[in-house]
N, CA, C and O atoms as a Tinker XYZ file with bonds, in Angstrom:
   384  protein
     1  N      0.616000   -1.373000    0.205000    73     2
     2  CA     0.225000   -0.199000    0.208000    64     1     3
     3  C      0.628000    1.145000    0.024000    63     2     4     5
     4  O     -0.047000    1.949000   -0.619000    81     3
     5  N      1.845000    1.448000    0.637000    73     3     6
     6  CA     2.684000    2.111000    0.527000    64     5     7
     7  C      3.479000    2.605000   -0.506000    63     6     8     9
     8  O      3.780000    3.776000   -0.738000    81     7
     9  N      3.811000    1.515000   -1.146000    73     7    10
    10  CA     4.446000    1.645000   -2.297000    64     9    11
    11  C      3.956000    1.935000   -3.249000    63    10    12    13
    12  O      4.628000    2.357000   -4.190000    81    11
    13  N      2.393000    1.782000   -3.325000    73    11    14
    14  CA     1.350000    2.394000   -4.656000    64    13    15
    15  C      1.435000    3.552000   -4.361000    63    14    16    17
    16  O      1.738000    4.221000   -5.349000    81    15
    17  N      1.273000    4.329000   -3.165000    73    15    18
    18  CA     1.179000    5.521000   -2.836000    64    17    19
    19  C      2.382000    6.217000   -3.189000    63    18    20    21
    20  O      2.214000    7.271000   -3.803000    81    19
    21  N      3.698000    5.823000   -2.910000    73    19    22
    22  CA     4.884000    6.428000   -3.308000    64    21    23
    23  C      4.869000    6.644000   -4.712000    63    22    24    25
    24  O      5.280000    7.687000   -5.222000    81    23
    25  N      4.287000    5.444000   -5.510000    73    23    26
    26  CA     4.311000    5.490000   -7.047000    64    25    27
    27  C      3.434000    6.292000   -7.716000    63    26    28    29
    28  O      3.615000    6.475000   -8.920000    81    27
    29  N      2.371000    6.886000   -7.062000    73    27    30
    30  CA     1.508000    8.154000   -7.385000    64    29    31
    31  C      1.932000    9.214000   -7.525000    63    30    32    33
    32  O      1.525000    9.977000   -8.401000    81    31
    33  N      3.025000    9.552000   -6.525000    73    31    34
    34  CA     4.028000   10.949000   -6.530000    64    33    35
    35  C      4.940000   10.756000   -7.335000    63    34    36    37
    36  O      5.383000   11.897000   -7.467000    81    35
    37  N      5.521000   10.127000   -7.955000    73    35    38
    38  CA     6.507000   10.147000   -8.708000    64    37    39
    39  C      5.596000   10.246000  -10.353000    63    38    40    41
    40  O      4.695000    9.551000  -10.822000    81    39
    41  N      6.438000   11.601000  -10.947000    73    39    42
    42  CA     6.097000   11.815000  -12.087000    64    41    43
    43  C      6.887000   11.432000  -13.230000    63    42    44    45
    44  O      7.770000   12.284000  -13.133000    81    43
    45  N      7.111000   10.928000  -13.981000    73    43    46
    46  CA     7.764000   10.405000  -15.351000    64    45    47
    47  C      8.074000   11.465000  -15.588000    63    46    48    49
    48  O      7.322000   12.435000  -15.489000    81    47
    49  N      9.826000   11.519000  -16.128000    73    47    50
    50  CA    10.171000   12.624000  -17.032000    64    49    51
    51  C      9.491000   12.350000  -18.547000    63    50    52    53
    52  O      9.012000   11.333000  -19.048000    81    51
    53  N      9.661000   13.673000  -19.027000    73    51    54
    54  CA     9.156000   13.854000  -20.701000    64    53    55
    55  C     10.378000   13.964000  -21.118000    63    54    56    57
    56  O     10.318000   14.681000  -22.117000    81    55
    57  N     11.629000   13.614000  -20.891000    73    55    58
    58  CA    12.986000   13.608000  -21.496000    64    57    59
    59  C     12.979000   12.682000  -22.757000    63    58    60    61
    60  O     13.473000   13.026000  -23.830000    81    59
    61  N     12.317000   11.362000  -22.508000    73    59    62
    62  CA    12.096000   10.614000  -23.821000    64    61    63
    63  C     11.256000   11.194000  -24.602000    63    62    64    65
    64  O     11.509000   11.047000  -25.798000    81    63
    65  N     10.522000   11.684000  -24.396000    73    63    66
    66  CA     9.179000   12.220000  -25.489000    64    65    67
    67  C     10.074000   13.025000  -26.488000    63    66    68    69
    68  O      9.657000   13.172000  -27.637000    81    67
    69  N     11.379000   13.599000  -26.089000    73    67    70
    70  CA    11.724000   14.523000  -27.159000    64    69    71
    71  C     12.427000   13.455000  -28.723000    63    70    72    73
    72  O     13.146000   12.455000  -28.710000    81    71
    73  N     11.977000   14.031000  -29.598000    73    71    74
    74  CA    12.492000   13.318000  -30.687000    64    73    75
    75  C     13.961000   13.486000  -30.750000    63    74    76    77
    76  O     14.553000   14.343000  -30.094000    81    75
    77  N     14.646000   12.498000  -31.702000    73    75    78
    78  CA    16.253000   12.963000  -31.765000    64    77    79
    79  C     16.123000   14.058000  -32.993000    63    78    80    81
    80  O     15.232000   14.215000  -33.828000    81    79
    81  N     17.284000   14.705000  -32.784000    73    79    82
    82  CA    17.687000   15.933000  -33.868000    64    81    83
    83  C     18.025000   15.248000  -34.951000    63    82    84    85
    84  O     18.573000   14.150000  -34.855000    81    83
    85  N     17.671000   15.951000  -36.398000    73    83    86
    86  CA    17.758000   15.118000  -37.458000    64    85    87
    87  C     19.377000   14.833000  -37.488000    63    86    88    89
    88  O     19.723000   13.799000  -38.059000    81    87
    89  N     20.411000   15.683000  -36.911000    73    87    90
    90  CA    21.747000   15.657000  -37.319000    64    89    91
    91  C     22.177000   14.157000  -36.510000    63    90    92    93
    92  O     23.282000   13.735000  -36.853000    81    91
    93  N     21.612000   13.514000  -35.728000    73    91    94
    94  CA    21.855000   12.318000  -34.964000    64    93    95
    95  C     21.335000   11.211000  -36.082000    63    94    96    97
    96  O     22.037000   10.206000  -36.189000    81    95
    97  N     20.378000   11.296000  -36.767000    73    95    98
    98  CA    19.987000   10.660000  -38.084000    64    97    99
    99  C     20.805000   10.406000  -39.062000    63    98   100   101
   100  O     21.044000    9.314000  -39.578000    81    99
   101  N     21.440000   11.932000  -39.430000    73    99   102
   102  CA    22.297000   11.830000  -40.407000    64   101   103
   103  C     23.656000   11.295000  -40.031000    63   102   104   105
   104  O     24.450000   10.862000  -40.866000    81   103
   105  N     23.891000   11.345000  -38.697000    73   103   106
   106  CA    25.423000   10.722000  -38.274000    64   105   107
   107  C     25.176000    9.024000  -37.954000    63   106   108   109
   108  O     26.111000    8.224000  -37.928000    81   107
   109  N     24.077000    8.738000  -37.775000    73   107   110
   110  CA    23.839000    7.179000  -37.539000    64   109   111
   111  C     24.165000    6.686000  -39.084000    63   110   112   113
   112  O     25.018000    5.829000  -39.316000    81   111
   113  N     23.158000    7.520000  -40.406000    73   111   114
   114  CA    23.269000    7.006000  -41.523000    64   113   115
   115  C     24.722000    6.845000  -42.036000    63   114   116   117
   116  O     25.125000    5.936000  -42.762000    81   115
   117  N     25.625000    8.142000  -41.412000    73   115   118
   118  CA    26.832000    8.207000  -42.012000    64   117   119
   119  C     27.870000    6.752000  -41.226000    63   118   120   121
   120  O     28.650000    6.016000  -41.830000    81   119
   121  N     27.622000    6.730000  -40.180000    73   119   122
   122  CA    28.149000    5.421000  -39.527000    64   121   123
   123  C     28.072000    4.190000  -39.947000    63   122   124   125
   124  O     28.923000    3.317000  -39.776000    81   123
   125  N     26.727000    4.062000  -40.684000    73   123   126
   126  CA    26.488000    3.049000  -41.205000    64   125   127
   127  C     27.347000    2.643000  -42.654000    63   126   128   129
   128  O     27.918000    1.565000  -42.820000    81   127
   129  N     27.301000    3.658000  -43.557000    73   127   130
   130  CA    28.100000    3.877000  -44.779000    64   129   131
   131  C     29.308000    3.817000  -44.392000    63   130   132   133
   132  O     29.970000    3.304000  -45.294000    81   131
   133  N     29.897000    4.061000  -43.571000    73   131   134
   134  CA    31.518000    3.878000  -43.016000    64   133   135
   135  C     31.553000    2.708000  -43.055000    63   134   136   137
   136  O     32.250000    2.132000  -43.891000    81   135
   137  N     30.549000    1.826000  -41.847000    73   135   138
   138  CA    31.024000    0.467000  -41.439000    64   137   139
   139  C     31.228000   -0.562000  -42.552000    63   138   140   141
   140  O     31.912000   -1.586000  -42.560000    81   139
   141  N     30.312000    0.082000  -43.651000    73   139   142
   142  CA    30.459000   -1.021000  -44.926000    64   141   143
   143  C     31.490000   -0.730000  -45.809000    63   142   144   145
   144  O     31.652000   -1.326000  -46.874000    81   143
   145  N     32.375000    0.405000  -45.289000    73   143   146
   146  CA    33.713000    0.498000  -45.714000    64   145   147
   147  C     33.368000    1.741000  -46.771000    63   146   148   149
   148  O     34.150000    1.816000  -47.719000    81   147
   149  N     32.353000    2.673000  -46.728000    73   147   150
   150  CA    32.319000    3.760000  -47.640000    64   149   151
   151  C     32.752000    4.841000  -46.994000    63   150   152   153
   152  O     32.834000    4.892000  -45.767000    81   151
   153  N     33.153000    6.065000  -48.011000    73   151   154
   154  CA    33.983000    7.072000  -47.819000    64   153   155
   155  C     32.968000    8.175000  -47.106000    63   154   156   157
   156  O     31.975000    8.374000  -47.805000    81   155
   157  N     32.993000    8.904000  -45.923000    73   155   158
   158  CA    31.801000    9.897000  -46.044000    64   157   159
   159  C     32.845000   11.233000  -45.278000    63   158   160   161
   160  O     33.821000   11.074000  -44.545000    81   159
   161  N     32.265000   12.444000  -45.728000    73   159   162
   162  CA    33.085000   13.744000  -45.420000    64   161   163
   163  C     32.081000   14.195000  -44.543000    63   162   164   165
   164  O     30.950000   14.466000  -44.948000    81   163
   165  N     32.424000   14.291000  -43.375000    73   163   166
   166  CA    31.561000   14.954000  -42.238000    64   165   167
   167  C     31.313000   16.504000  -42.062000    63   166   168   169
   168  O     32.059000   17.247000  -41.424000    81   167
   169  N     30.372000   16.816000  -42.598000    73   167   170
   170  CA    29.804000   18.221000  -42.598000    64   169   171
   171  C     28.381000   18.497000  -41.701000    63   170   172   173
   172  O     27.751000   19.545000  -41.556000    81   171
   173  N     28.173000   17.360000  -41.249000    73   171   174
   174  CA    26.944000   17.237000  -40.051000    64   173   175
   175  C     26.564000   18.094000  -39.103000    63   174   176   177
   176  O     25.556000   18.776000  -38.922000    81   175
   177  N     27.864000   17.876000  -38.367000    73   175   178
   178  CA    28.226000   18.747000  -37.056000    64   177   179
   179  C     28.634000   19.619000  -36.944000    63   178   180   181
   180  O     28.749000   19.841000  -38.150000    81   179
   181  N     29.147000   20.727000  -36.363000    73   179   182
   182  CA    30.527000   21.551000  -36.201000    64   181   183
   183  C     31.538000   20.790000  -34.824000    63   182   184   185
   184  O     31.126000   20.248000  -33.798000    81   183
   185  N     32.784000   20.984000  -35.234000    73   183   186
   186  CA    33.528000   20.463000  -34.678000    64   185   187
   187  C     34.358000   21.562000  -33.878000    63   186   188   189
   188  O     34.250000   22.718000  -34.287000    81   187
   189  N     35.033000   21.361000  -32.972000    73   187   190
   190  CA    35.897000   22.731000  -32.313000    64   189   191
   191  C     36.962000   22.747000  -32.996000    63   190   192   193
   192  O     37.670000   21.783000  -33.286000    81   191
   193  N     37.143000   24.174000  -33.351000    73   191   194
   194  CA    38.163000   24.564000  -34.461000    64   193   195
   195  C     39.280000   24.676000  -33.461000    63   194   196   197
   196  O     40.305000   24.707000  -34.141000    81   195
   197  N     39.479000   24.724000  -32.662000    73   195   198
   198  CA    40.732000   24.616000  -31.327000    64   197   199
   199  C     40.362000   24.082000  -30.109000    63   198   200   201
   200  O     39.230000   24.169000  -29.634000    81   199
   201  N     41.294000   23.536000  -29.604000    73   199   202
   202  CA    41.307000   22.596000  -28.133000    64   201   203
   203  C     40.785000   23.289000  -27.251000    63   202   204   205
   204  O     40.474000   24.432000  -27.584000    81   203
   205  N     40.525000   22.876000  -25.923000    73   203   206
   206  CA    39.904000   23.193000  -25.185000    64   205   207
   207  C     40.447000   24.390000  -24.595000    63   206   208   209
   208  O     41.636000   24.433000  -24.910000    81   207
   209  N     40.185000   25.215000  -24.004000    73   207   210
   210  CA    40.659000   26.755000  -23.542000    64   209   211
   211  C     41.804000   25.979000  -22.316000    63   210   212   213
   212  O     41.663000   25.083000  -21.484000    81   211
   213  N     42.934000   26.849000  -22.729000    73   211   214
   214  CA    44.023000   26.157000  -21.268000    64   213   215
   215  C     43.527000   26.400000  -20.072000    63   214   216   217
   216  O     44.072000   25.740000  -19.187000    81   215
   217  N     42.296000   27.444000  -19.565000    73   215   218
   218  CA    41.915000   27.892000  -18.669000    64   217   219
   219  C     41.124000   26.342000  -17.930000    63   218   220   221
   220  O     41.107000   25.887000  -16.786000    81   219
   221  N     40.674000   25.996000  -18.935000    73   219   222
   222  CA    39.663000   24.764000  -18.540000    64   221   223
   223  C     40.844000   23.650000  -18.600000    63   222   224   225
   224  O     40.797000   22.853000  -17.663000    81   223
   225  N     41.442000   23.537000  -19.132000    73   223   226
   226  CA    42.562000   22.348000  -19.184000    64   225   227
   227  C     42.988000   22.028000  -17.660000    63   226   228   229
   228  O     42.870000   20.998000  -16.997000    81   227
   229  N     43.699000   23.700000  -17.252000    73   227   230
   230  CA    44.303000   23.976000  -15.922000    64   229   231
   231  C     43.421000   23.714000  -14.890000    63   230   232   233
   232  O     43.981000   23.250000  -13.897000    81   231
   233  N     41.914000   23.896000  -14.777000    73   231   234
   234  CA    40.981000   23.669000  -14.092000    64   233   235
   235  C     40.493000   22.042000  -13.848000    63   234   236   237
   236  O     40.051000   21.600000  -12.788000    81   235
   237  N     40.649000   21.442000  -14.840000    73   235   238
   238  CA    40.833000   19.966000  -15.026000    64   237   239
   239  C     41.678000   19.220000  -14.325000    63   238   240   241
   240  O     41.377000   18.284000  -13.585000    81   239
   241  N     43.008000   19.743000  -14.617000    73   239   242
   242  CA    44.039000   19.305000  -14.141000    64   241   243
   243  C     44.512000   19.253000  -12.424000    63   242   244   245
   244  O     45.168000   18.441000  -11.770000    81   243
   245  N     43.794000   20.597000  -12.074000    73   243   246
   246  CA    43.637000   20.822000  -10.316000    64   245   247
   247  C     42.834000   20.043000   -9.647000    63   246   248   249
   248  O     42.908000   19.517000   -8.536000    81   247
   249  N     41.903000   20.042000  -10.643000    73   247   250
   250  CA    40.830000   18.997000   -9.947000    64   249   251
   251  C     41.230000   17.351000   -9.514000    63   250   252   253
   252  O     41.093000   16.675000   -8.495000    81   251
   253  N     41.806000   17.117000  -10.904000    73   251   254
   254  CA    42.192000   15.628000  -10.357000    64   253   255
   255  C     43.470000   15.861000   -9.736000    63   254   256   257
   256  O     43.886000   14.941000   -9.032000    81   255
   257  N     44.157000   16.856000   -9.839000    73   255   258
   258  CA    45.646000   16.592000   -8.652000    64   257   259
   259  C     44.834000   16.651000   -7.327000    63   258   260   261
   260  O     45.164000   15.840000   -6.461000    81   259
   261  N     43.953000   17.392000   -7.095000    73   259   262
   262  CA    43.236000   17.451000   -5.304000    64   261   263
   263  C     42.493000   16.452000   -5.264000    63   262   264   265
   264  O     41.898000   16.379000   -4.188000    81   263
   265  N     42.151000   15.239000   -6.323000    73   263   266
   266  CA    41.197000   14.360000   -5.969000    64   265   267
   267  C     40.159000   14.676000   -6.353000    63   266   268   269
   268  O     39.526000   13.690000   -6.731000    81   267
   269  N     39.531000   15.764000   -6.477000    73   267   270
   270  CA    38.241000   16.470000   -6.406000    64   269   271
   271  C     37.364000   15.995000   -7.639000    63   270   272   273
   272  O     36.975000   16.707000   -8.565000    81   271
   273  N     37.118000   14.529000   -7.439000    73   271   274
   274  CA    36.217000   13.920000   -8.827000    64   273   275
   275  C     35.148000   12.891000   -8.325000    63   274   276   277
   276  O     34.900000   11.806000   -8.852000    81   275
   277  N     34.598000   13.390000   -7.283000    73   275   278
   278  CA    33.568000   12.664000   -6.797000    64   277   279
   279  C     32.432000   12.875000   -7.404000    63   278   280   281
   280  O     32.584000   13.428000   -8.493000    81   279
   281  N     31.365000   12.649000   -7.121000    73   279   282
   282  CA    29.846000   12.604000   -7.645000    64   281   283
   283  C     29.410000   14.087000   -7.205000    63   282   284   285
   284  O     30.164000   14.802000   -6.546000    81   283
   285  N     28.350000   14.420000   -7.552000    73   283   286
   286  CA    27.744000   15.868000   -7.060000    64   285   287
   287  C     26.653000   15.465000   -6.580000    63   286   288   289
   288  O     26.284000   14.310000   -6.791000    81   287
   289  N     25.926000   16.324000   -5.848000    73   287   290
   290  CA    24.422000   15.809000   -5.535000    64   289   291
   291  C     23.810000   15.513000   -6.583000    63   290   292   293
   292  O     24.150000   15.789000   -7.733000    81   291
   293  N     22.357000   14.615000   -6.032000    73   291   294
   294  CA    21.775000   13.986000   -7.080000    64   293   295
   295  C     21.067000   14.878000   -8.223000    63   294   296   297
   296  O     20.806000   14.466000   -9.353000    81   295
   297  N     20.829000   16.044000   -7.778000    73   295   298
   298  CA    20.234000   17.182000   -8.786000    64   297   299
   299  C     20.900000   17.926000   -9.520000    63   298   300   301
   300  O     20.447000   18.641000  -10.413000    81   299
   301  N     22.640000   17.751000   -9.021000    73   299   302
   302  CA    23.648000   18.793000   -9.492000    64   301   303
   303  C     24.095000   19.658000   -8.841000    63   302   304   305
   304  O     23.605000   19.666000   -7.712000    81   303
   305  N     24.908000   20.515000   -9.040000    73   303   306
   306  CA    25.459000   21.526000   -8.210000    64   305   307
   307  C     24.543000   22.635000   -8.015000    63   306   308   309
   308  O     23.991000   23.429000   -8.776000    81   307
   309  N     24.552000   22.468000   -6.913000    73   307   310
   310  CA    22.932000   23.466000   -6.687000    64   309   311
   311  C     23.628000   25.216000   -7.217000    63   310   312   313
   312  O     22.828000   25.984000   -7.751000    81   311
   313  N     24.842000   25.599000   -7.045000    73   311   314
   314  CA    25.208000   27.054000   -7.598000    64   313   315
   315  C     25.263000   27.036000   -9.035000    63   314   316   317
   316  O     24.964000   28.033000   -9.691000    81   315
   317  N     25.636000   25.936000   -9.566000    73   315   318
   318  CA    25.372000   25.656000  -11.248000    64   317   319
   319  C     23.751000   25.962000  -11.471000    63   318   320   321
   320  O     23.205000   26.941000  -11.981000    81   319
   321  N     23.222000   24.818000  -10.926000    73   319   322
   322  CA    21.787000   24.978000  -11.248000    64   321   323
   323  C     21.050000   26.393000  -11.252000    63   322   324   325
   324  O     20.540000   26.896000  -12.253000    81   323
   325  N     21.079000   27.074000   -9.707000    73   323   326
   326  CA    20.610000   28.583000   -9.712000    64   325   327
   327  C     21.488000   29.558000  -10.880000    63   326   328   329
   328  O     21.068000   30.698000  -11.076000    81   327
   329  N     22.558000   29.133000  -11.545000    73   327   330
   330  CA    23.031000   30.022000  -12.499000    64   329   331
   331  C     22.569000   29.946000  -13.733000    63   330   332   333
   332  O     22.408000   30.929000  -14.456000    81   331
   333  N     22.234000   28.330000  -14.171000    73   331   334
   334  CA    21.376000   28.182000  -15.196000    64   333   335
   335  C     20.166000   28.495000  -15.272000    63   334   336   337
   336  O     19.703000   28.633000  -16.405000    81   335
   337  N     19.323000   28.694000  -14.148000    73   335   338
   338  CA    17.976000   29.175000  -13.904000    64   337   339
   339  C     18.000000   30.524000  -13.968000    63   338   340   341
   340  O     17.042000   31.025000  -14.558000    81   339
   341  N     19.117000   31.528000  -13.372000    73   339   342
   342  CA    19.285000   32.820000  -13.659000    64   341   343
   343  C     19.387000   33.196000  -15.085000    63   342   344   345
   344  O     18.824000   34.209000  -15.500000    81   343
   345  N     20.223000   32.268000  -16.004000    73   343   346
   346  CA    20.186000   32.874000  -17.100000    64   345   347
   347  C     19.245000   32.486000  -18.160000    63   346   348   349
   348  O     19.197000   33.210000  -19.155000    81   347
   349  N     18.356000   31.264000  -18.081000    73   347   350
   350  CA    17.047000   31.132000  -18.436000    64   349   351
   351  C     15.947000   32.411000  -18.422000    63   350   352   353
   352  O     15.347000   32.895000  -19.382000    81   351
   353  N     15.894000   32.773000  -17.060000    73   351   354
   354  CA    15.001000   34.211000  -16.637000    64   353   355
   355  C     15.504000   35.470000  -17.345000    63   354   356   357
   356  O     14.804000   36.337000  -17.868000    81   355
   357  N     16.835000   35.421000  -17.271000    73   355   358
   358  CA    17.394000   36.792000  -18.038000    64   357   359
   359  C     17.212000   36.888000  -19.622000    63   358   360   361
   360  O     16.540000   37.737000  -20.207000    81   359
   361  N     17.982000   35.796000  -20.230000    73   359   362
   362  CA    17.799000   35.209000  -21.397000    64   361   363
   363  C     16.539000   34.956000  -22.083000    63   362   364   365
   364  O     16.577000   35.092000  -23.306000    81   363
   365  N     15.304000   34.579000  -21.497000    73   363   366
   366  CA    14.294000   33.846000  -22.279000    64   365   367
   367  C     12.691000   34.307000  -21.610000    63   366   368   369
   368  O     11.576000   34.150000  -22.107000    81   367
   369  N     13.115000   34.954000  -20.236000    73   367   370
   370  CA    12.374000   35.381000  -19.286000    64   369   371
   371  C     11.371000   34.199000  -19.082000    63   370   372   373
   372  O     10.184000   34.407000  -19.336000    81   371
   373  N     11.751000   33.049000  -18.666000    73   371   374
   374  CA    11.028000   31.930000  -18.264000    64   373   375
   375  C     11.526000   31.709000  -16.586000    63   374   376   377
   376  O     12.479000   32.442000  -16.323000    81   375
   377  N     11.193000   31.080000  -15.731000    73   375   378
   378  CA    11.076000   30.617000  -14.632000    64   377   379
   379  C     11.569000   29.326000  -14.661000    63   378   380   381
   380  O     10.802000   28.590000  -15.280000    81   379
   381  N     12.744000   28.650000  -14.150000    73   379   382
   382  CA    13.203000   27.289000  -14.595000    64   381   383
   383  C     13.224000   26.639000  -12.891000    63   382   384
   384  O     13.555000   25.472000  -12.679000    81   383
């Protein structure tokens, strides 16, 4: 009975309802062609023209050196979540 009550409180995520972007279909088709030995010139998605910024590489190295590689909180880093919500409010006028 308690488990049934708990199930009623859980709202399934709608993320799975989002259709794949067409670029994913194009990439899958390209992979099939390549797997059969075909040659594909990939122009379906952008690739970074440069490597990661040195500041990001340094920050990642420092985090690894500190052993700071654990899991975040279940819902993510609170400060990051707050900043993303603020961005959506400022850029799109919506409350997240």
